[in-house]
N, C-alpha and C positions, 0 to 999 in steps of 0.2 A: 842823723845816724840811725841805722836800722836796729830795732829793739831786739835783744837776744831772747826775749820771751815770746811765746806763741801769742799772736795777736788774733783774737776771735771776735766775730760779729754774729750775734744771734738775731736772725730776722724773725721776729715774733708775728705770726700770722693769725692771731686771735686777740680779743680784748683781754687785757691783763687781768681786769677785775672780775671777769666771768669765772665761773666754777672751774677749778683746776688750773687757771692761768698762771698765777704766781708760783704755785708748786711745780709746774712744768718748767719754768725758767730756772727755778732753784735746783731742780734735778739735773738738768743739762749742765748747769754751772758746776754742780758737784762732781759729775762724771768727768768733765774736763779737768778739773783740779785734782782728781785722783791721779791722773797721769802727768799733769803739768800744773803744779801748785802755784806757779808764778805767772800763769797765763793772764794776759790782759783781755778782759771780756766786756764787750759792750753789747747792749740790747737795743735794737732798732725796730720800731713798729710802724711800718708804712700805713697799716690799717688804722692807726690812730694819728696819722699825720706827720710821722718822723720822716726825715730825709734818709734815703738809702746810703750806705757808708761808701766812702771812697775805697775802691778795691786796692789801690796802691798802698794803703795803710793796713791791710789785713793779710793774714796768712791763711785763715779759714773763715768761711761764711756758712753758717748753718741756717737752713730754712726749716723752720718747725712745721708741725702739723697745723691744721686750722679748719674751720667749719665751712668756709665759702665753697660752694659747689662749682667747680671749673667747667662743668658741662653746660652751664647756663649760657644763654645767648648774650645777655647783657653783662658786661664786665665792669666792675667799679674801677675807678681810676687808679687805685692803689694796686690792684691786681695787674692792670695793664702795665703800670710802671715797673712792677716786680718782674714781669715776664720780659719786658724790654731790657731791664737791667741784667737779667740772666743772659740774654743774647749778647749784650755788649761785653759783659765780663768774661764770657767763654770765647770770644772772638780773638784769635791770634794771641792768646795768653797761655802761660803755663801756671800762673798764680793769680789770685789766691785759689786755694782748694775750695771746692763747694760741696757741702753735704746737704742732701734733701731727705727729709723724713716724712713719710706719708703724703700729706698735701704738698710737702716740699718736693717729693719725688715726681708727683703728678704735674707740678708747675715746671720743674726742670724739663721733663719729657715734652710737655706741650710747647714750651719756649724753644726747644731744639728740634722741632719738627715731628714729634711723636703724636700719638692719639690716645684718648681716654674713652672709657665706657663704664657703665654700671657693671659690678660684679655679678655673674650669674649665680653666686652663692648668697647674694643678699648682703646685709650688714654683718661683717665678720668681726666678732669680739671674742678674745680669748688668747690663748698661748698656742703657738703652732710650730711645728718642725718644717723648715723649708730646706729643700735639697739644692745643693750647690752644683754648678756646672764644673767642669775640670778647671776652668780659669778661676772660679770662685773658690775652689778647694785650695788652689795655690795661694790665692790672696789671703784667705782666712786660716790657712793650715787646718782645715776641718772639712768634712764631707757634707755637713748639715749645720743649720743654726736654728736654735729654739728662741722665738721672739714673740713679743706681744703684738696683737693685731687689733685695730679699731678703724674699720674703713668700710666703704661700700662702693668706692670708685677705684678702678685699676687702669694700669697702662696696658693698652691692647697692642700698640705699635710703638717700638722704641725709637723709630726715626733713624736718620742717617749717622747720628753721632754717638749714640749710646749702644752698649753691648750687655747682655745679661750675664751676671755672675751667679744667678740662681734661676731655677726653672719658674715659669709663669711670671717672668719679669719682676720677681720679688726683690731683687737687688740688681742695680744697674751701675755701670761704670762708663765713663766717656772713653773713647778710643785713645785719647791723648793722656788719660789718667788724671785729669784735673777735677772731674766730677764723680761723686759716689752718692748713690741714693738707695733708700729702703722704703718699700711699701709698708713694712711693719714699723714698730717703735722700739728701737734698741734702748731708748732713754726710760722706758716705762718699767715700773714694778707693780706689784699688786696694790700698794697703797695709792699710787698715782692713778692706775687704771680704774680703781674703784670710784674715783671722783667723776668719772665720765660715763658711768652706767647707772641704770635705774635701781638695780637690786642692792640690798645691803649685805647680801651673802656672796662673798667672792668665790665660794666653791660652786655656786650655781651658774655664774656668768660664764658662758663658753660651752658648758656641759650641754649636750643634747642638740645644740643648734647646727652643728656640722661635725661630721665624724672625725675631721682632722683637727678640730679645735678643742683645747683643754681649758679648764677653769683658770681665771686670771691669777689665782694664788698658786699656780703650778711653777715648778723650777723653769728658769729661762737663762739665756746666754747674754743678757743685755750688757752687763758690765765688761765681759770679755770682748763683746763686739765693739763697745765704745773705746776700750783700750786699743784695739786694732785701728779703729778710725783715727785716733789721735796719733798713732804711729805713722799712719799714712799721711796725715796732714803735716806732720813734722819731718817727713822724708826719712823716717827711721825703720822702714819695712825691712825685714830680713828674709 
């Protein structure tokens, strides 16, 4: 029997015990439950030897951020398995929905025929306004999103299966609507972001590094974005 609750698998692409690992999983879980209190949430970590989930048993698969550099020539087995899993799950399927966050976006793009490179802005850390395309405006019912950033690799070519919902490939969606990805971190807030930076002063991080980046304690749209994500995953978009 199909569960009436949203069935979610979080693919954890970092070592849980490293700095910020458990708080990251806790935050994603919290944001899911804000919209779907009864969601069934499993965490799978291929990086730590877990098997990837059976897609037939999930409504939403979330690929988290992670530290592995996808530009490296040598790919660990868990990364190769994750990329192949993405190809398999997105082939001739309408479900489950797949959400990619930061590293997750990069992995999805790479798996589906896109290309990556280092950002010409260097390592971007802070809060940033991203401008949506007309399609993105319709999807989010907004013209821009304010989102946490922490990355130095970007998608340079979206490939044949993805389309941008924001300029500079900041948000991507598959042409069949199954996949949604963000280069930024809709799950982050200042408390979580602070765990991933060297400074103890959140007002200093982001300031002065790039004219478009604001400090990590700046207001952001993360909770609104995640609410929209869950509506999309639940087929409740209006």
